[in-house]
matplotlib code that plots the C-alpha trace (Angstrom):
import matplotlib.pyplot as plt

x = [25.9, 29.0, 30.7, 33.3, 36.2, 37.7, 34.4, 33.8, 37.3, 36.9, 33.5, 35.0, 38.0, 35.6, 34.2, 31.0, 29.9, 31.1, 27.5, 26.4, 29.6, 29.1, 25.5, 26.4, 29.3, 27.0, 27.7, 28.5, 31.6, 32.5, 31.2, 27.8, 27.7, 28.7, 25.7, 23.1, 20.6, 19.8, 16.4, 18.0, 20.7, 18.0, 16.1, 19.3, 20.6, 17.1, 17.7, 16.1, 16.4, 18.6, 21.3, 21.1, 21.5, 24.7, 26.1, 25.3, 27.0, 30.2, 30.2, 29.6, 32.3, 34.8, 33.8, 34.2, 37.7, 38.7, 37.4, 39.4, 42.5, 42.2, 41.6, 44.8, 46.8, 45.6, 45.4, 42.8, 41.4, 38.0, 36.3, 32.7, 31.5, 28.3, 25.8, 23.8, 20.9, 23.1, 22.9, 25.9, 26.9, 29.8, 31.6, 31.6, 35.0, 35.2, 37.4, 38.9, 38.9, 41.6, 42.1, 44.9, 48.1, 48.6, 51.6, 54.6, 55.3, 58.8, 58.6, 55.4, 57.0, 60.1, 57.9, 55.9, 59.0, 60.0, 59.3, 56.6, 59.1, 61.9, 61.5, 61.6, 64.7, 65.4, 65.3, 67.6, 70.1, 70.2, 70.8, 73.7, 75.2, 75.1, 76.7, 79.6, 80.0, 80.2, 77.8, 75.6, 73.3, 70.7, 67.4, 64.5, 62.5, 65.3, 65.5, 61.7, 61.6, 64.4, 62.7, 59.4, 61.3, 63.1, 59.8, 58.2, 60.8, 59.6, 62.5, 61.7, 65.4, 68.7, 72.3, 75.0, 76.8, 73.4, 72.7, 76.1, 75.6, 72.2, 73.8, 76.7, 74.3, 72.1, 75.2, 76.0, 72.4, 72.4, 75.5, 73.9, 70.7, 72.5, 72.7, 76.2, 77.6, 76.4, 73.8, 70.7, 68.3, 65.5, 65.5, 65.5, 62.6, 60.7, 61.2, 60.3, 56.9, 56.2, 56.7, 54.2, 52.0, 51.4, 49.7, 47.3, 43.7, 41.5, 39.2, 37.1, 36.3, 32.8, 32.9, 31.8, 29.4, 27.4, 27.2, 26.3, 29.5, 33.0, 36.5, 39.1, 41.9, 44.5, 46.2, 43.8, 44.6, 48.4, 48.1, 45.9, 48.6, 51.6, 49.6, 49.0, 45.3, 43.7, 40.5, 40.6, 37.9, 36.5, 37.6, 37.0, 37.8, 38.1, 37.0, 37.8, 36.0, 37.9, 37.7, 34.7, 32.6, 34.5, 32.8, 29.3, 27.3, 24.8, 27.5, 28.9, 25.5, 24.9, 28.2, 27.4, 24.0, 25.7, 28.5, 27.0, 25.4, 21.6, 19.9, 16.3, 15.1, 16.5, 14.1, 11.2, 9.0, 8.9, 5.6, 5.5, 2.1, 2.1, -1.3, -0.4, 3.3, 4.6, 6.8, 5.5, 7.9, 6.2, 8.7, 9.3, 9.3, 11.2, 13.9, 14.2, 14.5, 17.2, 19.1, 18.6, 16.8, 13.5, 11.1, 11.9, 15.6, 14.9, 12.8, 15.6, 18.2, 16.0, 15.5, 19.3, 20.2, 17.5, 16.7, 13.0, 10.0, 9.3, 5.7, 5.1, 1.7, 2.7, 5.0, 6.7, 6.8, 5.9, 5.3, 4.7, 6.7, 5.7, 8.0, 7.1, 9.8, 10.5, 8.7, 11.3, 9.0, 5.3, 4.9, 5.7, 2.6, 0.4, 1.9, 1.7, -1.6, -0.4, 3.1, 3.1, 6.3, 7.0, 7.0, 10.8, 11.4, 9.5, 11.5, 14.8, 13.8, 12.9, 16.2, 18.1, 16.1, 16.3, 20.0, 20.5, 22.8, 20.9, 23.3, 26.6, 30.1, 30.6, 31.8, 30.9, 28.1, 27.6, 28.9, 28.6, 29.1, 31.5, 32.6, 36.3, 36.3, 39.8, 39.4, 35.6, 35.4, 33.1, 34.3, 33.0, 33.8, 32.7, 32.1, 33.7, 36.4, 36.9, 39.8, 40.0, 36.3, 36.1, 39.1, 37.2, 34.7, 35.4, 34.5, 36.8, 40.4, 42.4, 45.5, 43.7, 41.4, 42.6, 41.7, 42.9, 43.1, 46.8, 46.4, 44.0, 46.6, 49.3, 47.2, 46.1, 49.1, 52.1, 54.5, 55.9, 52.4, 51.7, 54.9, 53.9, 50.4, 51.8, 53.8, 50.7, 48.4, 50.9, 51.5, 47.8, 47.0, 49.8, 48.8, 45.2, 46.4, 48.6, 51.8, 55.1, 57.2, 60.0, 59.0, 62.3, 61.1, 57.9, 59.9, 62.0, 58.8, 57.4, 60.7, 60.9, 57.2, 57.7, 61.3, 60.4, 58.1, 54.9, 53.3, 54.3, 53.0, 55.5, 54.7, 55.2, 53.4, 55.5, 58.8, 59.6, 58.5, 61.0, 64.1, 67.1, 67.9, 66.1, 66.6, 65.2, 62.1, 61.7, 62.1, 59.1, 56.3, 55.6, 59.0, 58.7, 57.4, 60.4, 63.0, 61.4, 61.3, 64.9, 66.0, 64.3, 65.8, 69.2, 69.1, 72.1, 72.1, 75.0, 74.2, 74.5, 71.5, 70.5, 68.0, 70.1, 73.3, 71.4, 69.9, 73.3, 74.8, 77.4, 77.9, 75.7, 77.3, 76.1, 77.7, 80.8, 80.1, 80.7, 84.5, 87.2, 89.9, 93.1, 95.9, 99.4, 101.8, 105.3, 108.0]
y = [82.4, 81.3, 78.7, 76.5, 76.5, 73.2, 71.4, 72.7, 71.7, 68.2, 67.8, 69.0, 66.7, 63.8, 64.8, 66.6, 69.5, 72.9, 74.3, 71.4, 71.6, 75.3, 74.8, 71.8, 73.7, 76.5, 76.7, 73.0, 71.2, 67.8, 66.0, 67.6, 66.9, 63.2, 62.3, 64.0, 61.6, 61.6, 63.3, 66.3, 66.6, 66.7, 69.4, 71.5, 71.3, 71.6, 68.6, 65.3, 62.2, 60.4, 63.1, 63.4, 59.6, 59.8, 62.6, 60.5, 57.5, 59.5, 60.8, 57.4, 55.9, 58.5, 57.7, 54.0, 54.5, 56.7, 54.0, 51.2, 53.4, 54.0, 50.4, 49.4, 52.0, 51.1, 47.3, 44.7, 46.1, 44.8, 46.8, 47.3, 50.2, 49.4, 52.2, 52.3, 50.6, 47.7, 48.4, 48.5, 52.0, 53.1, 56.4, 58.6, 60.2, 63.8, 64.6, 68.1, 69.6, 72.1, 74.3, 73.5, 75.6, 77.9, 77.1, 79.4, 81.7, 83.0, 85.5, 87.1, 87.2, 89.1, 91.5, 92.1, 93.0, 95.7, 99.2, 101.1, 104.0, 101.8, 103.3, 106.9, 108.9, 110.2, 106.6, 105.3, 108.2, 107.4, 103.7, 104.5, 106.9, 104.2, 101.6, 104.1, 104.8, 101.0, 101.3, 98.3, 99.9, 101.1, 99.3, 99.8, 101.6, 104.2, 104.8, 105.2, 107.7, 109.7, 109.8, 111.0, 113.7, 115.0, 115.1, 117.0, 119.7, 120.1, 118.2, 115.5, 114.9, 115.3, 115.4, 112.9, 115.4, 116.1, 112.4, 111.8, 114.6, 113.2, 109.8, 111.1, 113.0, 109.8, 107.7, 110.3, 110.2, 106.4, 106.3, 108.8, 106.8, 103.5, 102.4, 102.2, 98.8, 97.9, 100.6, 99.8, 99.4, 97.9, 100.8, 103.4, 101.5, 101.4, 105.2, 106.0, 104.1, 104.8, 108.6, 109.3, 106.6, 109.0, 111.4, 108.8, 109.2, 106.3, 106.9, 104.8, 105.2, 105.1, 102.2, 102.4, 105.3, 103.2, 105.0, 101.9, 100.1, 101.2, 100.0, 99.9, 102.5, 104.5, 103.1, 100.2, 98.9, 99.2, 97.2, 94.7, 94.1, 93.8, 91.6, 89.2, 88.9, 85.8, 87.8, 91.6, 93.6, 94.6, 92.1, 93.3, 92.2, 93.9, 91.6, 92.4, 90.9, 89.2, 89.9, 91.8, 91.4, 94.1, 96.8, 95.4, 96.6, 93.8, 91.1, 92.8, 92.9, 89.2, 88.3, 90.4, 88.6, 85.2, 85.6, 87.5, 85.3, 84.8, 83.4, 82.2, 85.3, 87.5, 86.1, 84.7, 85.4, 82.6, 81.7, 79.0, 77.2, 75.7, 74.1, 72.2, 71.7, 73.1, 75.9, 78.1, 80.1, 83.0, 83.8, 87.5, 87.7, 91.0, 89.8, 86.5, 88.5, 90.7, 87.6, 86.0, 83.0, 81.1, 79.5, 76.0, 76.7, 77.6, 74.4, 72.3, 74.0, 73.5, 69.8, 69.3, 71.1, 69.6, 66.3, 67.0, 67.0, 70.6, 71.0, 73.8, 75.5, 75.5, 73.2, 75.6, 79.0, 78.4, 81.4, 79.4, 76.5, 74.2, 72.1, 69.6, 68.3, 64.6, 64.3, 63.1, 61.9, 61.8, 58.4, 59.9, 62.2, 59.1, 58.5, 62.2, 61.9, 59.0, 60.4, 64.2, 66.2, 67.9, 71.6, 71.5, 69.9, 72.7, 75.4, 73.6, 73.5, 77.2, 78.1, 76.0, 77.4, 81.0, 81.6, 78.8, 79.8, 79.2, 80.9, 82.7, 82.3, 81.8, 85.0, 87.4, 89.3, 91.9, 92.8, 96.3, 97.1, 100.0, 101.9, 102.8, 106.4, 106.1, 102.8, 102.8, 99.2, 97.8, 95.8, 94.5, 95.7, 93.2, 93.2, 89.9, 87.9, 84.3, 84.4, 80.7, 80.3, 83.5, 82.4, 79.3, 81.5, 81.4, 85.0, 86.9, 88.1, 86.3, 88.3, 91.5, 90.2, 91.3, 90.9, 92.8, 89.6, 88.8, 85.4, 84.4, 85.5, 83.5, 80.3, 80.6, 82.2, 81.7, 83.6, 85.9, 87.2, 87.7, 89.7, 92.0, 92.3, 93.4, 96.2, 97.2, 97.3, 99.3, 101.8, 102.2, 102.9, 105.4, 107.1, 107.3, 109.2, 111.4, 110.3, 109.7, 106.8, 105.4, 102.1, 100.5, 100.6, 98.8, 96.3, 95.5, 95.0, 92.7, 90.7, 90.2, 89.0, 86.5, 85.4, 82.0, 81.0, 81.9, 85.2, 85.9, 88.7, 91.2, 90.3, 87.7, 85.0, 85.7, 87.5, 88.8, 85.5, 83.4, 85.5, 83.4, 85.9, 85.3, 88.9, 90.2, 88.1, 89.1, 92.8, 92.6, 91.0, 88.5, 88.9, 86.5, 83.6, 83.9, 84.1, 81.2, 79.0, 79.8, 79.1, 75.7, 74.4, 76.1, 78.3, 80.5, 84.1, 85.0, 88.8, 89.4, 91.7, 95.2, 94.9, 92.3, 94.4, 97.5, 95.5, 94.4, 97.9, 97.2, 98.7, 97.2, 95.5, 98.2, 101.4, 102.3, 99.3, 96.9, 97.5, 97.2, 99.8, 99.4, 102.1, 100.6, 103.4, 103.4, 102.4]
z = [146.0, 148.0, 145.7, 147.5, 145.0, 146.4, 146.0, 142.5, 141.4, 142.8, 141.0, 137.7, 138.1, 138.3, 134.9, 136.0, 133.8, 135.1, 135.4, 137.6, 139.6, 140.2, 141.5, 143.7, 145.3, 146.4, 150.2, 150.3, 151.2, 149.6, 152.7, 152.1, 148.3, 148.5, 150.7, 148.5, 147.0, 143.3, 143.8, 145.6, 142.9, 140.3, 142.2, 142.9, 139.4, 137.8, 135.6, 134.7, 136.9, 134.4, 134.4, 138.2, 138.5, 136.3, 138.5, 141.7, 140.1, 139.5, 143.0, 144.6, 142.4, 143.7, 147.3, 146.7, 145.2, 148.3, 150.7, 148.8, 148.8, 152.5, 153.3, 151.3, 153.1, 156.6, 156.1, 156.8, 160.2, 161.2, 163.9, 164.9, 167.1, 169.1, 170.0, 173.2, 171.5, 170.5, 166.8, 164.6, 163.5, 161.4, 162.2, 159.2, 158.6, 157.6, 154.7, 154.8, 151.3, 150.5, 147.4, 145.1, 145.4, 142.5, 140.3, 140.8, 137.8, 138.1, 135.2, 136.6, 140.0, 138.7, 136.7, 139.9, 141.8, 139.3, 140.5, 138.6, 138.0, 136.7, 133.1, 134.4, 133.2, 136.7, 138.1, 135.4, 136.0, 139.7, 139.1, 136.7, 139.3, 142.0, 139.7, 139.1, 142.8, 143.7, 146.6, 147.4, 150.0, 147.6, 147.2, 144.7, 147.5, 147.9, 144.2, 144.1, 146.9, 145.5, 142.0, 143.6, 145.6, 142.5, 140.5, 143.4, 142.9, 139.3, 137.5, 135.0, 134.0, 135.7, 134.4, 135.3, 137.8, 139.4, 139.8, 141.3, 143.8, 144.9, 145.4, 147.4, 149.7, 149.9, 151.0, 153.7, 154.9, 154.9, 157.1, 159.5, 159.6, 160.3, 164.0, 165.6, 166.8, 170.3, 170.3, 172.5, 169.6, 171.8, 174.3, 171.4, 169.8, 173.1, 173.6, 170.0, 170.2, 173.9, 173.9, 171.0, 172.6, 175.6, 173.1, 171.8, 172.9, 174.0, 171.1, 168.8, 165.2, 163.7, 161.3, 157.7, 158.5, 160.9, 164.2, 166.3, 165.2, 166.4, 165.6, 168.3, 167.6, 169.4, 172.5, 173.1, 169.6, 170.1, 173.4, 171.6, 168.9, 171.2, 173.6, 170.6, 171.5, 169.9, 169.0, 168.6, 170.4, 167.0, 164.3, 160.7, 157.2, 153.8, 151.0, 147.4, 144.5, 141.6, 137.8, 136.3, 139.5, 141.4, 139.4, 140.0, 143.0, 142.5, 142.7, 145.9, 147.4, 146.6, 148.2, 151.3, 151.7, 151.4, 153.8, 156.7, 159.3, 158.9, 162.0, 162.3, 164.2, 161.4, 158.8, 160.8, 163.9, 166.4, 168.1, 170.8, 170.9, 174.4, 174.1, 170.9, 172.0, 168.7, 167.4, 164.5, 162.3, 160.3, 157.5, 156.7, 152.8, 152.6, 154.9, 152.9, 149.6, 151.2, 152.3, 148.9, 150.5, 149.9, 152.3, 150.9, 151.6, 155.2, 155.6, 154.2, 156.5, 159.6, 158.8, 158.3, 161.5, 163.9, 162.1, 162.8, 160.5, 159.3, 158.1, 155.6, 154.7, 151.0, 149.1, 146.7, 148.5, 152.2, 154.5, 157.7, 159.1, 162.0, 164.1, 166.9, 169.4, 168.9, 165.6, 163.1, 160.3, 159.3, 160.9, 164.4, 164.1, 164.7, 168.1, 169.1, 170.9, 173.1, 173.8, 173.5, 173.9, 177.3, 177.8, 178.6, 175.2, 173.5, 175.3, 174.4, 170.7, 170.7, 172.3, 169.7, 166.8, 167.8, 167.2, 164.6, 161.7, 158.5, 156.1, 156.1, 157.4, 161.2, 163.1, 160.2, 161.8, 159.1, 155.6, 154.2, 150.5, 150.0, 146.9, 146.5, 145.0, 143.6, 141.7, 141.2, 142.5, 145.1, 148.1, 151.4, 154.9, 157.5, 161.2, 162.4, 160.7, 159.4, 156.9, 156.2, 155.4, 153.3, 151.3, 150.1, 148.1, 144.4, 143.5, 145.8, 145.2, 147.8, 147.3, 148.3, 151.0, 154.5, 158.1, 161.2, 163.2, 163.3, 164.8, 162.0, 159.4, 161.2, 161.3, 157.6, 155.8, 158.1, 160.3, 157.6, 156.7, 160.4, 160.8, 157.9, 159.4, 162.8, 161.0, 158.9, 161.9, 164.0, 161.2, 160.4, 164.1, 164.5, 161.2, 162.4, 165.5, 163.2, 164.9, 163.0, 164.1, 161.9, 160.3, 161.5, 165.1, 164.1, 162.1, 165.3, 167.4, 164.7, 164.4, 168.2, 168.3, 165.5, 165.9, 167.4, 164.5, 166.3, 167.3, 170.9, 173.1, 174.6, 178.1, 180.8, 178.8, 175.7, 175.0, 178.5, 180.1, 178.0, 178.6, 179.8, 182.6, 185.9, 187.1, 183.8, 184.1, 187.8, 186.9, 184.6, 186.6, 189.4, 190.9, 193.8, 191.7, 189.3, 192.0, 194.0, 191.0, 190.0, 193.6, 193.7, 190.4, 191.0, 187.9, 187.1, 185.6, 183.3, 183.6, 179.8, 179.3, 180.3, 183.2, 185.2, 185.1, 186.2, 189.1, 190.4, 189.8, 187.1, 183.5, 180.8, 177.8, 175.4, 174.1, 176.1, 178.4, 175.5, 175.3, 177.9, 177.7, 179.7, 180.2, 180.5, 181.6, 180.3, 182.7]

ax = plt.figure().add_subplot(projection="3d")
ax.plot(x, y, z, "-o")
ax.set_aspect("equal")
plt.show()
């Protein structure tokens, strides 16, 4: 059951009982719920017609209020749209439902920022030593790493002189690790990532123990990240469950069945009856059980998607469904003998039905249940990614659900989250190849890619293509085009960067080239 949290909240805000709201929000947006007739509500909620009528009345009342509010905001505008048949039709507006933003808890946030070792005696001794030294360069991460390193040497406590000595050595190491003014940080970063990159293999990684599925790793993945590809070659997600459900394999399996895409050919065999001009679907009971679906549910989904009449061999638990092109209701069957559907219409219907998505979230092709050996909790690893739609599910832990699609993270969570995702993905790829690169180089790459408020590729369509210097752009790619365009519009190059100064043969404004030293001899 994939419960849309925004839909459920809206129903509960209207005063509908939580049990009914939970059932109605199963794989339905608000737009789907508000058009349900009372009979369907009674069937879905398994309640009497009177209760269903009350629920329908509440929903209709909310719709009426929204319409009145919109009319008051827009003003008295009278417009009629005519269809091709000449009948009046009114365009139905789609209301995008969004989940409420969680309230900010400052105390919980501050507690979350505290280091897990902050009560350790070694940690406290180091903090006290830094306060005495007056240095302001130490962070919680440095204290944490120093504490772990001291414990690794078999010491659970240190004296004040020992703590002071550790801090003095750390200050000296920090000064050595800091980059000098006017140092060529970009070139050093490029060398530090590029040189280990030559040792990376063009390998793939067998995903989740499934030999037929591979995840892009190594050099292709690095190229994919810095090119800011909109869709990775192998998009994947890690979906964590919330609360008590994370330790239940059954709940994880239910969620996997509900989010992975289920097409018609996945649960039924299609047979085209050319003589009778009809399409017969023979449902596979074991596949339906695995996908947590019923024959009646399949019939309902097909009717909604095609707006055609779907005939079933049995009312409650059908095993065979029949569809005829052009037949929208039982009344149309009477005219079938006089006006039978064409063979082309039958083929078009078969093609439409074959890959029709009956259940699941778009782009999530498969979801595998995995067990985390360290924590003992179950989680899902998916092939395919759709962060925004998955985040609508009520039973997942949004704070720990992750995708390797950086552009999806940027569009859903913003530029800061995308920046951190770039660092995480680069680090994971390098670690997978057993290469050590200082995280500061990766931070610089992520900062350059996200400095303009959007994720830009390091290429002619992104970072390099937007440089102010004409010669720097021309030195990267498509030289003639850049020079020709600059000549036409009369662009001027101030020669402030590295590439343009090397091209014209003068010192660059970095390192020793950043200062001008004059010798004035004494008279």
